[in-house]
C-alpha positions as a printed NumPy array, in Angstrom:
array([[ 12.788,   2.851,  27.023],
       [ 16.232,   4.17 ,  26.1  ],
       [ 17.117,   8.242,  26.793],
       [ 20.161,   9.785,  26.245],
       [ 22.882,  12.032,  28.259],
       [ 23.305,  12.418,  31.954],
       [ 19.833,  12.286,  33.807],
       [ 19.477,  13.612,  37.561],
       [ 19.123,  11.656,  40.155],
       [ 15.712,  12.773,  42.024],
       [ 13.903,  12.344,  38.284],
       [ 14.965,   8.763,  38.379],
       [ 14.211,   7.333,  34.923],
       [ 13.569,   3.791,  34.782],
       [ 15.696,   2.355,  31.586],
       [ 16.676,  -0.992,  32.565],
       [ 14.215,  -2.492,  34.361],
       [ 13.736,  -5.978,  33.739],
       [ 11.084,  -7.345,  31.568],
       [  8.48 ,  -9.811,  32.757],
       [  7.527, -11.688,  29.228],
       [  9.737, -11.366,  26.268],
       [  8.852,  -8.445,  23.783],
       [  6.652,  -8.772,  20.857],
       [  7.01 ,  -6.916,  17.794],
       [  3.572,  -5.692,  17.936],
       [  2.766,  -2.885,  19.676],
       [  0.215,  -3.25 ,  22.891],
       [ -1.725,  -0.07 ,  22.713],
       [ -2.774,  -0.63 ,  26.498],
       [  1.089,  -1.481,  27.578],
       [  3.426,   0.347,  25.811],
       [  5.002,   3.71 ,  24.844],
       [  5.496,   4.489,  21.02 ],
       [  4.458,   7.104,  18.691],
       [  2.82 ,   6.875,  15.112],
       [  3.754,   7.413,  11.938],
       [  1.968,   7.779,   8.637],
       [  3.78 ,   8.253,   5.369],
       [  3.62 ,   7.112,   1.101],
       [  6.456,   4.639,   1.758],
       [  8.851,   5.038,  -0.784],
       [ 12.614,   4.198,  -1.172],
       [ 15.277,   6.377,  -1.93 ],
       [ 18.059,   5.723,  -4.926],
       [ 20.728,   8.234,  -4.063],
       [ 22.943,   9.368,  -7.014],
       [ 25.774,  11.983,  -7.582],
       [ 24.464,  14.043, -10.841],
       [ 25.473,  17.246, -12.427],
       [ 23.294,  20.444, -12.841],
       [ 22.432,  19.414, -16.226],
       [ 21.224,  16.178, -16.028],
       [ 18.419,  18.162, -13.925],
       [ 18.184,  20.66 , -16.817],
       [ 17.873,  17.47 , -19.821],
       [ 14.926,  16.237, -17.809],
       [ 13.616,  19.441, -16.501],
       [ 13.955,  18.799, -13.285],
       [ 13.235,  21.612, -10.894],
       [ 16.618,  22.754,  -8.086],
       [ 15.946,  21.782,  -4.508],
       [ 11.835,  20.382,  -5.409],
       [ 10.193,  16.841,  -4.968],
       [  9.17 ,  16.404,  -8.244],
       [  6.703,  14.378,  -9.074],
       [  7.207,  12.231, -13.052],
       [  5.073,   9.821, -14.741],
       [  6.303,   6.082, -14.446],
       [  8.543,   6.24 , -18.741],
       [ 10.392,   9.274, -17.164],
       [ 11.43 ,   7.804, -13.619],
       [ 12.41 ,   5.112, -16.399],
       [ 14.435,   7.236, -18.03 ],
       [ 16.356,   9.236, -15.539],
       [ 17.19 ,   5.592, -13.737],
       [ 18.056,   3.658, -17.26 ],
       [ 20.718,   6.944, -17.778],
       [ 21.941,   7.098, -13.773],
       [ 23.121,   2.891, -14.287],
       [ 24.695,   3.479, -17.467],
       [ 26.835,   6.607, -16.049],
       [ 27.011,   4.434, -12.456],
       [ 25.918,   7.925, -10.783],
       [ 23.975,   5.413,  -8.276],
       [ 25.808,   4.965,  -4.8  ],
       [ 23.007,   3.605,  -2.899],
       [ 19.137,   2.55 ,  -2.228],
       [ 17.562,   3.129,   1.367],
       [ 14.461,   3.092,   2.829],
       [ 13.016,   7.281,   2.118],
       [  9.872,   9.216,   3.621],
       [ 10.861,  11.648,   5.532],
       [  8.273,   9.756,   8.222],
       [  9.314,   6.823,   7.39 ],
       [ 12.958,   8.279,   8.121],
       [ 11.704,  10.147,  11.246],
       [ 10.327,   6.641,  12.72 ],
       [ 13.41 ,   4.79 ,  11.748],
       [ 15.092,   6.968,  13.228],
       [ 12.948,   7.318,  16.981],
       [ 13.025,   3.502,  17.089],
       [ 16.806,   3.6  ,  17.543],
       [ 17.416,   6.503,  19.546],
       [ 15.034,   5.383,  21.767],
       [ 15.148,   1.654,  21.277],
       [ 11.571,   1.201,  21.689],
       [  8.838,   0.576,  19.282],
       [  7.156,   2.913,  16.639],
       [  4.191,   1.81 ,  14.084],
       [  4.377,   3.224,  10.407],
       [  0.943,   3.357,   8.995],
       [  1.222,   2.649,   4.249],
       [  0.82 ,   0.512,   2.051],
       [  3.151,  -2.319,   0.913],
       [  3.565,  -4.802,  -1.866],
       [  1.051,  -7.681,  -1.047],
       [  3.994,  -9.281,  -2.839],
       [  7.642,  -8.773,  -1.975],
       [ 10.341,  -9.761,  -4.421],
       [ 13.962,  -9.791,  -4.346],
       [ 15.394,  -6.104,  -5.214],
       [ 12.392,  -4.987,  -5.365],
       [ 11.545,  -1.161,  -3.793],
       [  9.351,  -3.288,  -0.727],
       [ 12.764,  -5.258,  -0.197],
       [ 15.125,  -2.543,   0.14 ],
       [ 12.446,  -0.703,   1.993],
       [ 12.262,  -3.588,   4.518],
       [ 15.945,  -4.144,   4.906],
       [ 16.67 ,  -0.701,   5.822],
       [ 14.198,   0.072,   8.632],
       [ 14.958,  -0.56 ,  12.185],
       [ 12.909,  -3.862,  13.802],
       [ 11.389,  -1.874,  16.805],
       [  9.044,  -0.138,  13.664],
       [  5.72 ,  -1.952,  14.103],
       [  4.733,  -2.689,  10.458],
       [  1.569,  -5.05 ,  10.966],
       [ -1.131,  -2.372,  10.233],
       [  0.508,  -1.321,   6.564],
       [ -1.835,  -1.82 ,   3.64 ],
       [ -1.273,  -4.569,   1.518],
       [ -1.135,  -3.344,  -2.425],
       [ -0.662,  -5.349,  -5.554],
       [  2.044,  -3.037,  -7.306],
       [  4.787,  -1.297,  -6.196],
       [  5.553,   1.524,  -2.999],
       [  6.774,   4.475,  -4.061],
       [ 10.491,   4.706,  -5.729],
       [ 12.783,   8.111,  -5.08 ],
       [ 15.571,   9.225,  -6.96 ],
       [ 17.725,  11.639,  -4.614],
       [ 19.578,  13.895,  -7.041],
       [ 22.794,  15.452,  -5.459],
       [ 24.4  ,  17.899,  -7.218],
       [ 28.049,  18.961,  -6.508],
       [ 27.202,  21.542,  -4.35 ],
       [ 25.266,  19.336,  -1.43 ],
       [ 22.058,  20.688,  -2.483],
       [ 19.225,  17.074,  -2.837],
       [ 17.07 ,  16.969,  -5.767],
       [ 13.923,  14.311,  -5.834],
       [ 12.613,  12.402,  -8.199],
       [  9.333,  10.618,  -7.132],
       [  7.796,   7.447,  -9.228],
       [  4.574,   7.266,  -6.709],
       [  3.894,   3.32 ,  -7.999],
       [  1.222,   2.492,  -4.951],
       [  2.234,   4.477,  -1.99 ],
       [ -1.066,   6.823,  -2.043],
       [ -3.818,   3.943,  -2.345],
       [ -3.425,   3.988,   1.757],
       [ -7.332,   4.666,   2.509],
       [ -9.463,   4.83 ,   5.638],
       [-10.117,   1.197,   6.738],
       [ -6.101,   0.954,   7.506],
       [ -6.278,   3.502,  10.045],
       [ -7.129,   1.616,  13.234],
       [ -8.309,   4.04 ,  16.111],
       [ -7.221,   2.455,  18.774],
       [ -3.718,   2.068,  17.621],
       [ -3.612,   6.15 ,  17.583],
       [ -5.081,   6.297,  20.763],
       [ -2.777,   4.553,  22.499],
       [  0.1  ,   6.262,  20.966],
       [  2.636,   9.315,  22.573],
       [  2.102,  10.986,  19.04 ],
       [  0.934,  10.977,  15.457],
       [  3.513,  12.388,  13.355],
       [  2.358,  12.434,   9.406],
       [  3.717,  15.048,   6.668],
       [  1.43 ,  17.226,   3.886],
       [  3.086,  15.504,   0.773],
       [ -0.245,  13.27 ,   0.912],
       [ -2.298,  16.954,   0.274],
       [ -0.837,  16.524,  -3.654],
       [ -2.784,  13.688,  -4.712],
       [ -6.629,  15.495,  -4.272],
       [ -7.795,  12.268,  -6.458],
       [ -5.961,   9.812,  -3.495],
       [ -7.024,   7.484,  -0.924],
       [ -3.787,   8.451,   0.925],
       [ -5.488,  12.362,   1.615],
       [ -8.23 ,  11.047,   3.334],
       [ -6.544,   8.407,   5.81 ],
       [ -4.336,  11.047,   6.995],
       [ -7.055,  13.309,   7.751],
       [ -8.567,  10.397,   9.631],
       [ -5.732,   9.803,  11.756],
       [ -5.212,  13.267,  12.718],
       [ -9.287,  13.451,  13.603],
       [ -8.72 ,  10.154,  15.786],
       [ -5.71 ,  11.941,  17.242],
       [ -7.251,  14.806,  18.137],
       [-10.385,  12.646,  19.584],
       [ -7.947,  11.104,  21.97 ],
       [ -5.788,  13.821,  22.747],
       [ -2.464,  12.348,  21.565],
       [ -0.361,  14.906,  19.974],
       [ -0.413,  15.583,  16.515],
       [  2.79 ,  16.501,  14.436],
       [  3.153,  17.885,  10.851],
       [  6.041,  18.883,   8.586],
       [  5.948,  20.731,   5.752],
       [  7.622,  18.465,   3.127],
       [  8.566,  21.747,   0.294],
       [  8.444,  25.26 ,  -0.335],
       [  6.455,  24.303,  -3.699],
       [  3.951,  22.186,  -1.56 ],
       [  3.748,  24.765,   1.082],
       [  3.141,  28.022,  -1.099],
       [  0.853,  25.228,  -3.684],
       [ -1.291,  24.381,  -0.647],
       [ -0.793,  27.12 ,   1.832],
       [ -4.711,  27.466,   2.28 ],
       [ -5.378,  24.237,   2.626],
       [ -2.412,  24.184,   4.975],
       [ -3.767,  26.78 ,   7.152],
       [ -6.895,  25.041,   7.706],
       [ -5.163,  21.879,   8.472],
       [ -2.775,  23.112,  10.878],
       [ -4.839,  25.456,  12.705],
       [ -7.483,  22.512,  13.09 ],
       [ -5.732,  19.971,  14.472],
       [ -1.289,  20.108,  14.49 ],
       [  0.132,  20.446,  17.691],
       [  4.009,  20.416,  16.604],
       [  4.967,  21.789,  13.39 ],
       [  8.259,  21.472,  12.143],
       [  9.947,  22.958,   9.127],
       [ 13.026,  24.644,   7.669],
       [ 13.489,  28.273,   7.122],
       [ 12.254,  28.217,   3.277],
       [  9.129,  26.588,   4.246],
       [  8.308,  28.5  ,   6.995],
       [  8.77 ,  31.753,   4.671],
       [  6.708,  30.097,   2.203],
       [  3.627,  29.59 ,   4.426],
       [  4.051,  33.004,   6.429],
       [  5.584,  35.354,   4.316],
       [  8.225,  36.001,   6.734],
       [ 11.627,  35.201,   5.522],
       [ 13.213,  36.135,   8.959],
       [ 13.326,  32.412,  10.838],
       [ 12.877,  33.702,  14.106],
       [  9.354,  36.079,  13.534],
       [  8.254,  33.314,  10.881],
       [  8.199,  30.896,  13.781],
       [  6.416,  33.214,  16.14 ],
       [  3.739,  33.904,  13.773],
       [  3.392,  30.251,  13.842],
       [  2.939,  30.052,  17.277],
       [ -0.208,  31.765,  16.863],
       [ -1.827,  28.544,  15.407],
       [  0.155,  25.473,  16.841],
       [  2.011,  24.752,  20.469],
       [  5.227,  23.866,  19.602],
       [  7.568,  24.984,  15.981],
       [ 10.692,  22.946,  15.445],
       [ 12.626,  25.504,  12.663],
       [ 15.988,  24.072,  10.958],
       [ 17.717,  26.993,   9.316],
       [ 20.715,  24.978,   7.807],
       [ 23.888,  26.929,   8.737],
       [ 22.634,  28.977,  11.129],
       [ 21.419,  26.345,  13.594],
       [ 17.953,  24.763,  14.454],
       [ 14.945,  27.297,  16.446],
       [ 12.517,  25.826,  18.703],
       [ 10.169,  27.411,  19.905],
       [  6.524,  27.259,  21.777],
       [  4.565,  28.314,  25.067],
       [  4.524,  27.383,  28.876],
       [  2.628,  29.238,  31.673],
       [  4.298,  32.274,  32.385],
       [  3.889,  30.46 ,  36.073],
       [  6.194,  28.226,  35.442],
       [  9.161,  29.844,  33.07 ],
       [ 12.577,  29.445,  33.754],
       [ 15.016,  31.775,  32.653],
       [ 18.283,  30.605,  30.719],
       [ 21.876,  31.097,  31.886],
       [ 23.258,  30.849,  28.742],
       [ 24.12 ,  33.985,  26.786],
       [ 21.041,  36.074,  25.847],
       [ 20.523,  36.014,  22.283],
       [ 18.414,  39.287,  19.858],
       [ 17.613,  38.83 ,  16.368],
       [ 14.866,  39.504,  15.378],
       [ 12.805,  39.819,  18.927],
       [ 15.146,  40.618,  21.765],
       [ 16.412,  39.09 ,  24.441],
       [ 14.471,  35.639,  22.712],
       [ 16.267,  33.389,  24.714],
       [ 15.329,  34.33 ,  27.665],
       [ 13.307,  31.341,  29.389],
       [ 14.401,  28.762,  27.574],
       [ 15.006,  26.679,  30.571],
       [ 11.125,  26.42 ,  30.378],
       [  9.588,  23.212,  29.506],
       [  7.02 ,  22.759,  26.221],
       [  3.18 ,  22.77 ,  27.14 ],
       [  0.263,  23.46 ,  25.164],
       [ -0.923,  26.899,  24.748],
       [ -4.671,  25.738,  25.924],
       [ -2.415,  23.683,  28.953],
       [ -1.731,  27.063,  30.364],
       [ -3.525,  29.619,  32.69 ],
       [ -1.367,  32.284,  31.518],
       [  0.405,  31.264,  28.416],
       [  3.858,  32.977,  27.022],
       [  5.835,  32.524,  23.934],
       [  9.176,  30.541,  24.457],
       [ 12.323,  30.777,  22.252],
       [ 15.719,  28.966,  21.765],
       [ 18.035,  28.623,  19.327],
       [ 21.548,  25.916,  18.715],
       [ 24.496,  27.004,  16.385],
       [ 25.311,  23.627,  14.261],
       [ 26.713,  21.272,  16.73 ],
       [ 30.351,  21.625,  16.696],
       [ 30.297,  23.8  ,  13.497],
       [ 28.444,  21.026,  11.543],
       [ 30.649,  18.094,   9.731],
       [ 33.89 ,  19.088,   8.17 ],
       [ 32.653,  18.201,   4.662],
       [ 28.62 ,  18.037,   3.789],
       [ 28.273,  15.283,   0.958],
       [ 24.13 ,  16.166,   0.88 ],
       [ 21.541,  17.241,   3.769],
       [ 18.409,  14.666,   3.239],
       [ 17.12 ,  13.661,   6.595],
       [ 18.968,  16.04 ,   9.104],
       [ 15.615,  17.8  ,   9.798],
       [ 13.548,  14.181,  10.042],
       [ 16.399,  13.337,  12.716],
       [ 15.494,  16.243,  14.5  ],
       [ 11.955,  15.707,  14.32 ],
       [ 12.955,  12.265,  15.751],
       [ 14.77 ,  13.726,  18.871],
       [ 11.581,  15.713,  19.755],
       [  9.373,  13.109,  19.31 ],
       [ 12.114,  10.938,  21.646],
       [ 11.487,  13.247,  24.52 ],
       [  7.902,  13.982,  23.548],
       [  7.384,  10.224,  24.246],
       [  9.52 ,   9.807,  27.135],
       [  7.656,  12.456,  29.345],
       [  4.781,   9.832,  28.894],
       [  6.444,   7.059,  29.53 ],
       [  7.795,   8.445,  32.939],
       [  4.465,  10.092,  33.32 ],
       [  2.657,   6.331,  33.469],
       [  5.58 ,   5.062,  35.296],
       [  6.068,   7.242,  38.106],
       [  2.874,   9.561,  37.589],
       [  3.539,  11.417,  41.11 ],
       [  7.369,  12.259,  40.718],
       [  7.485,  16.244,  40.812],
       [  8.284,  16.602,  37.057],
       [  4.173,  16.098,  36.644],
       [  3.27 ,  18.678,  38.527],
       [  1.709,  20.578,  35.296],
       [  0.547,  19.043,  32.215],
       [  4.027,  19.448,  29.994],
       [  3.906,  17.816,  26.664],
       [  7.931,  17.233,  26.547],
       [ 10.431,  15.869,  29.32 ],
       [ 12.937,  18.231,  29.173],
       [ 13.428,  21.909,  28.563],
       [ 13.255,  23.816,  24.888],
       [ 17.089,  24.295,  25.202],
       [ 17.883,  20.716,  25.922],
       [ 15.612,  19.355,  23.109],
       [ 17.646,  21.989,  21.176],
       [ 20.734,  20.724,  21.734],
       [ 19.36 ,  16.947,  21.771],
       [ 17.619,  17.909,  18.02 ],
       [ 21.031,  19.815,  17.183],
       [ 23.12 ,  16.164,  17.694],
       [ 21.099,  14.22 ,  15.544],
       [ 20.896,  16.377,  12.538],
       [ 25.265,  16.693,  12.846],
       [ 24.907,  12.631,  13.237],
       [ 23.018,  12.319,   9.582],
       [ 24.642,  15.011,   8.638],
       [ 28.228,  12.986,   8.99 ],
       [ 27.59 ,   9.677,   8.224],
       [ 26.705,  10.838,   4.83 ],
       [ 22.758,   9.027,   4.705],
       [ 18.91 ,  10.026,   5.431],
       [ 18.598,   7.192,   8.467],
       [ 20.944,   6.82 ,  11.636],
       [ 22.144,   3.5  ,  11.155],
       [ 23.076,   3.477,  15.06 ],
       [ 22.16 ,   5.046,  18.267],
       [ 24.174,   7.902,  19.531],
       [ 27.16 ,   7.151,  21.745],
       [ 27.322,   6.583,  25.522],
       [ 29.288,   9.42 ,  26.054],
       [ 30.446,  11.798,  23.708],
       [ 33.907,  12.652,  22.76 ],
       [ 33.691,  16.806,  23.049],
       [ 32.797,  16.317,  26.025],
       [ 35.567,  16.847,  29.227],
       [ 35.939,  14.138,  31.197],
       [ 34.597,  16.086,  34.453],
       [ 31.247,  16.505,  33.156],
       [ 30.698,  12.228,  33.325],
       [ 31.782,  12.35 ,  36.346],
       [ 29.6  ,  14.45 ,  37.846]])
């Protein structure tokens, strides 16, 4: 496993040990470190349109809109006629996340979902596979007779992204294709709230079965909320799911407000910590919050400037490492915040995938802790049952940096890993 940045030598992290056998594309639960993602497999068509275009097709701006196949065909035809389409990308919030994870870690992940049984050139399934890391194990996908989902990402002049989704067979994933042994051997399971929209489709029960397997085998479970509209529509069901199964919850400030009724991101995160162990909250130009729990006896005070907002001195213990609340004898809440990396890119053409990038960095740190514990179990890094390898503050920096990279490259997925040396850091940093 690859790990970014300069590491302390006393916590030697083995990243370059030669492998005794040729690597395999399929994960081995008893030998490999990997994460598992369950998603609605979908390909994004990216197009730049006017606000009038959205009104013409009755599409709600800034939200994820389900459309029937006829409407999707009409939209696609109009985009083609106006030459608005800029690219095709493999999409899906969890597909993006595990692809980014495999790029960052240079290691395996597993995708659970559906895939067209017969793939033709230029089809959605073809584009999906072409734009997904070879480190993502797709051997456990369920074959379906039709197409995977087709999502049209419509970007208006203000940079806001709006989705028109034609589901295809993306919601046909059933419980027979949820492998218990693969989930049990993973460092984390990550999924999203989108399947809750499809009450009559098998993917909802498949998602719940995956969460149950992870819970039974004590595998950290990660959930992303999707959109504000989805949270408002399914709030009570979501809260029940979160209380029963979820350890890490990822969202933006609008989704946090929809879930809690609290507009202040920091206070919303504090409220959500009553249900989960870690909250990752992206707040656009206001930066990012990473909040969670640690044991009072293991807390570490920051050397960064103390910040106050909705909570006084909220980042005082941000040098602490995340723990499951149930693993703490005396749990305390820890909060960390970071402003956009280098002020953010000079020009942001769309924000699609930035939150997925932030989450992939957090997952990388969680899996790195899992890998290091398996490799060097007697290290002082594991003197307590920590959930992640780094501190809240360090993970916040890493997530922030990955988000910046996605915003800067104008694509929803990383095309390459982060640079070995950051141009923004002084040369003296690397000489230490």
